C-alpha positions, -999 to +999 in steps of 0.1 A: +068+400-201+100+399-221+099+403-259+113+377-282+143+398-289+150+402-252+147+364-247+171+358-276+196+381-259+192+363-226+196+330-243+228+340-259+243+352-226+233+320-208+246+299-237+279+317-237+282+311-199+275+274-204+301+272-231+327+289-210+321+267-180+323+235-200+351+245-224+379+226-208+358+195-202+346+195-237+380+200-252+395+171-232+366+149-239+369+155-277+405+146-276+397+115-256+371+103-281+393+110-311+422+091-293+400+061-287+373+060-314+395+073-342+428+059-329+445+093-333+471+083-307+502+100-322+510+137-320+504+151-355+540+164-358+556+130-348+533+111-372+541+133-402+579+131-395+578+093-393+559+091-425+584+114-442+613+092-429+596+060-439+596+048-403+568+026-388+541+045-370+520+018-353+488+023-333+479-006-311+445+006-297+442-009-263+415+015-252+387-003-272+389-035-251+389-016-218+359+005-228+340-025-241+347-043-208+330-016-188+302-009-213+293-046-217+293-049-179+267-022-178+247-039-205+246-071-185+236-054-153+210-029-164+194-010-135+156-015-132+131+010-118+108-001-090+079+022-080+065+022-045+036+040-028+048+069-006+016+082+010-019+070+021-036+079-012-012+056-031-017+019-033+003-011-044-019-020-073-014+014-089+023+012-081+024-021-101+007-003-130+034+024-128+061-004-129+044-021-159+039+012-177+075+022-173+086-012-185+065-007-216+078+028-222+114+015-220+105-014-243+087+008-269+115+034-268+143+009-273+157+026-242+186+002-240+201+020-271+199+053-253+214+039-221+243+021-239+252+051-260+253+074-229+274+048-210+299+045-239+302+083-241+307+087-203+333+060-201+352+074-231+349+112-227+334+117-193+298+125-201+268+113-221+231+121-223+196+108-231+162+125-228+125+118-223+101+131-249+063+132-255+052+118-288+018+112-305+004+076-300-013+071-333-023+091-363-060+087-356-061+096-319-052+125-296-034+103-271+003+108-264+030+085-251+064+089-234+096+078-251+132+077-240+155+089-268+192+088-272+214+118-277+242+105-299+263+136-299+272+145-263+287+178-274+252+190-285+241+193-249+250+223-226+239+218-190+232+243-163+265+260-154+255+263-118+245+227-113+260+207-085+239+175-084+255+143-098+224+134-118+215+169-131+183+170-111+189+206-102+192+219-138+173+251-143+185+257-179+199+236-207+205+238-244+204+210-270+218+223-303+212+208-337+225+216-371+199+217-399+202+225-436+187+256-449+163+236-471+150+216-442+147+248-421+127+265-448+104+235-451+096+233-414+094+270-406+083+286-438+078+321-424+109+321-403+138+343-415+172+326-421+194+349-402+232+346-403+251+351-371+269+382-382+237+401-388+228+400-351+254+426-342+276+402-323+311+391-331+311+378-366+339+354-358+318+336-332+302+308-352+290+288-323+254+290-336+255+295-373+277+278-399+282+287-435+261+260-452+235+253-425+219+268-394+224+258-358+191+258-340+187+251-303+162+237-278+164+262-250+150+246-218+142+268-188+129+258-153+113+287-134+098+287-099+060+288-100+034+288-073+001+269-076-029+266-053-041+234-037-073+227-019-084+199+005-120+187+002-142+176+031-134+139+024-097+145+027-090+146-011-063+171-022-066+187-056-047+214-074-067+246-077-070+243-115-085+209-113-109+220-085-122+250-105-127+230-136-148+204-117-163+227-090-200+220-100-195+182-099-177+184-065-205+206-051-232+183-065-218+153-046-218+173-013-181+180-009-167+213+002-133+229+005-119+228+040-084+241+034-064+258+007-028+272+003-001+281-022+027+256-028+060+261-046+063+243-079+083+246-112+073+255-147+094+241-175+094+258-209+109+246-242+118+272-268+132+264-302+154+293-313+178+305-339+203+333-336+176+358-343+141+346-333+120+321-314+105+295-337+084+277-311+074+280-275+061+249-257+051+246-220+064+212-208+039+189-190+064+181-162+083+201-136+118+186-145+140+194-175+138+160-193+175+156-200+195+130-181+233+133-179+256+103-172+289+114-159+322+094-157+347+103-130+340+137-114+362+160-094+354+194-080+385+216-078+382+251-065+345+251-072+348+240-108+336+206-119+358+183-140+347+151-157+368+125-174+364+089-187+388+060-184+407+070-216+421+102-201+447+084-179+454+058-205+467+081-232+504+084-220+509+047-214+492+040-248+515+064-265+546+049-248+534+014-259+529+025-295+564+040-296+580+008-282+562-014-306+569+008-335+606+009-327+607-029-323+591-033-357+616-008-372+645-029-359+630-060-373+626-044-407+663-035-407+674-071-402+675-081-439+698-051-446+727-067-428+754-070-455+772-101-468+809-102-459+835-121-480+870-120-495+879-096-522+867-109-556+841-133-541+812-114-557+824-111-593+802-140-604+764-132-603+773-096-593+738-084-601+722-110-578+745-101-550+735-065-553+698-075-548+703-102-522+690-080-494+658-074-513+651-106-534+652-142-524+671-160-552+673-198-554+711-197-556+739-173-560+774-182-573+805-168-555+842-168-564+869-183-543+871-209-517+855-190-488+817-184-492+804-149-482+785-148-449+759-125-434+761-116-398+734-135-378+704-114-366+706-109-329+669-101-325+652-070-312+669-053-283+657-066-249+652-031-237+625-024-263+606-056-254+608-047-217+596-012-224+566-024-243+557-048-214+561-020-189+538+002-209+512-025-211+515-029-173+510+008-169+478+007-189+465-020-166+475-001-135+458+032-144+425+014-154+425-012-126+417-039-151+444-066-152+446-096-174+430-120-150+400-098-144+394-095-181+393-132-188+430-141-192+439-175-177+456-174-143+465-197-115+429-198-101+412-232-105+380-229-084+350-211-096+350-190-064+386-178-070+379-170-107+348-151-098+366-132-070+394-121-095+368-109-120+350-090-093+382-071-086+380-056-121+343-049-116+350-030-084+377-009-100+352+004-126+320+002-106+318+040-104+307+041-140+280+015-134+268+034-103+266+066-122+243+049-148+220+039-119+218+075-108+208+086-142+182+059-145+168+069-111+165+105-123+148+092-154+123+073-132+115+105-114+109+123-147+086+095-158+066+095-125+063+133-128+050+130-164+029+098-164-002+112-145-003+141-170+003+122-202-017+091-194-048+109-180-085+105-185-101+073-198-077+053-219-063+018-223-026+014-217-003-015-221+020-027-193+048-053-192+060-077-166+095-076-150+109-097-177+098-073-204+073-099-215+038-109-204+020-079-219-014-069-207-037-039-209-052-018-181-082+005-183-075+039-167-101+063-154-130+039-156-143+014-130-129-021-135-137-053-116-107-070-100-103-108-098-113-105-061-146-090-072-138-055-059-144-025-082-116+000-086-108+030-107-071+033-116-062+070-114-025+076-118-027+111-105-040+100-071-013+096-044+024+100-044+049+075-055+087+071-051+111+047-067+142+027-061+167+014-087+180-021-085+213-029-102+222-065-112+220-090-140+190-087-163+159-108-156+168-132-185+203-136-171+191-143-136+167-169-150+196-186-169+218-185-138+191-200-117+185-228-142+222-236-144+225-237-106+195-260-103+209-283-129+242-284-110+223-292-078+204-320-095+237-335-107+251-333-071+219-345-055+198-366-080+171-372-054+163-335-055+152-337-091+114-342-084+114-311-062+133-290-086+116-301-118+089-274-119+111-245-108+137-256-133+113-256-163+099-222-152+134-208-157+140-224-191+131-206-222+126-230-251+096-239-273+071-261-256+083-253-220+048-242-210+033-276-220+061-294-202+054-273-171+017-281-170+025-319-174+049-317-146+024-300-123+000-329-129+026-355-123+042-339-093+048-363-064+038-394-084+059-422-098+047-442-129+034-472-109+015-449-084+001-430-113-011-462-131-026-475-099-044-443-092-059-443-127-070-479-122-086-471-089-104-441-104-118-463-132-130-489-107-146-463-085-165-450-114-177-485-123-187-493-087-206-460-085-225-468-117-233-504-106-244-491-071-267-466-087-283-492-109-287-516-080-303-490-058-327-481-086-336-518-091-341-523-054-363-493-051-384-505-080-387-539-064-397-525-030-423-503-046-438-534-064-438-555-032-455-527-012-480-523-040-488-560-037-492-558+001-515-528-002-536-546-028-538-576-005-547-554+025-574-536+005-588-569-008-590-583+027-607-552+039-633-554+012-639-591+021-644-583+058-669-556+048-689-583+030-686-611+055-692-590+087-729-588+077-748-613+099-719-622+121-722-622+159-699-605+183-678-636+189-673-641+152-662-605+148-638-608+177-623-640+163-619-624+129-601-593+143-578-615+164-569-637+134-562-607+112-540-590+139-521-622+144-515-625+107-502-589+106-479-595+135-467-627+120-461-611+087-439-586+105-438-555+083-462-530+069-436-504+060-443-468+063-447-452+029-467-482+016-498-462+022-505-426+030-500-415+066-478-444+076-451-437+102-416-450+109-414-485+124-418-487+162-414-516+186-435-522+216-428-550+241-456-577+243-461-601+271-450-637+265-487-649+268-521-632+270-550-641+292-564-665+266-531-684+265-520-672+230-482-673+227-471-637+221-433-639+226-412-625+197-442-607+182-436-570+176-461-545+161-438-530+135-446-505+109-479-494+124-491-461+134-487-454+171-524-454+178-528-487+159-499-502+177-514-493+211-547-508+200-530-540+190-512-542+223-544-536+242-562-563+224-534-588+228-533-581+266-570-582+272-587-601+245-624-608+243-630-645+254-633-668+225-652-700+232-642-719+201-605-726+196-583-755+190-561-771+216-531-752+205-548-719+214-551-708+178-583-695+163-605-721+147-608-711+111-640-731+107-659-705+127-647-676+105-668-669+075-648-672+043-647-649+013-671-656-014-642-664-036-629-690-012 
């Protein structure tokens, strides 16, 4: 294993190689940024000479508007990361957690600041950067979180000199340098020695690492090939060897065994914080990718060497030409008051002092001598050639950038919305390479996050996720069984399965909502009858206080006009009243039926008791007459309903002959409400009655022969 001193020597050699490879790009980028951001658009010698001569030296900075046009286009069309399952062990629910977690990481990091800064640097100088870092969650826990951090100084990053990928995904080495005061250095690394660059034995004139009043420390990132073992269990689960060994007893206890194992190629990333003499810290990175994301501008590979530039590089000469033309025009304008007055000899004797200052001061009046007043030659205006040169220089700026006046919002001959949008898209297409490079960098960021998330958000912990709009926060329990709305129980394990991602570029979620709302409003204006169908979708895409309450009200009123709604409410009220009255009526009827049946049962019991008394001493004929009379009364009464007494059955009907052998009229009589055996008995007696000697002429029983109740 290499010693610290050997590692420092290696770091210096690699750093020097990085610096040599990027020297030209960095020098040009620095000049581009000073040209645009600091408006240093005149050669130093020309500027000084003009200042000495008292001549105008104007700087009309046309680069700012061009850069803002591209950067703001990127702000309005931020790429979004979408995670998808890529093998059988992955599932869509966990992919949604990845999406929500990445949204929350970007929101908590203020990642838009990092993105916008890198885009601005790449458009201006040709390259910009941001990085992914691991930070502590809270002061009272051991949990960690992922954050996306901006790198404001693009010249502090030195990438892999052998890299060929457009997104830097093949970086195996990188440096991020930072200047720190000696006091801050001593406070953070108390035992570290503050070593000046010259004491290392290298060229003392090389001050790339160490300055006079502070120290230049560096994060030295390395990515080395590593091999790790993986095992496949009997249930098909694949684990890395380290995880298997740490849980071997548990795996064996549940009856699983190892069926296959092999070595796979991986990468080990190490971060070292170093000075010119020693290693201050060594940290093994959790992921397998160096977490620095480059954003390049325009790229060209010439004879194996990569060159980057922003949009400013080709604008510099037209901008300088424009500044010269405008400065010369102003210089000519400043000379116009110096045109002398011309008059006859002796015309300036009176008010001579005023005439001497007439080209500087504006006097109310000046007296002259003689009959002919002095005259100044009229100003002919700036030369047409200067104006034409300035216009040509402005046209050259538009030509080299591809952004013309109409595409940047200047009024043109277009009148329709389609034509205006088409002209604006011409400008977007001319600079789309910058927007597309941002998408590549964000895609690389997504892969870094997918690589780190299972290792940082591991074990049992609660995490917050966000929806696509960056709102709708919710929490998800990881590593512990949770019950889904469907009733299924699931354990969310972010380390299970493989996931890939896509990057979607377009307007932000909020912008798409606003555009959808505006288009629906235009549609309602064109087709008013579509308003009821579009009411709910329209309110969903509006974002103003109380929109949720309005949305719920519209859902209840959907498909109903006011009259129909009122009628429906009235019908509902009447239905409730009818139901209440019906229930009361049924209750009253049931009570009345019970009372009637009780009376019938009481009468039946009373008659039975009477018969028991009177049957004593009666002859057979009297008993037969009494039975027939009672049966006839029952049949005439028509109903002894089942349920009136225990054991009663449902009503049955049995056909009876029109007349029995004794001539009794039987038509229309039905033995209803009787038990089957009793009904059969009645029918038998009606068909074959015992002869009754005493009856009236109408065939009815003579009641005088029937003994009466004692109460009668």
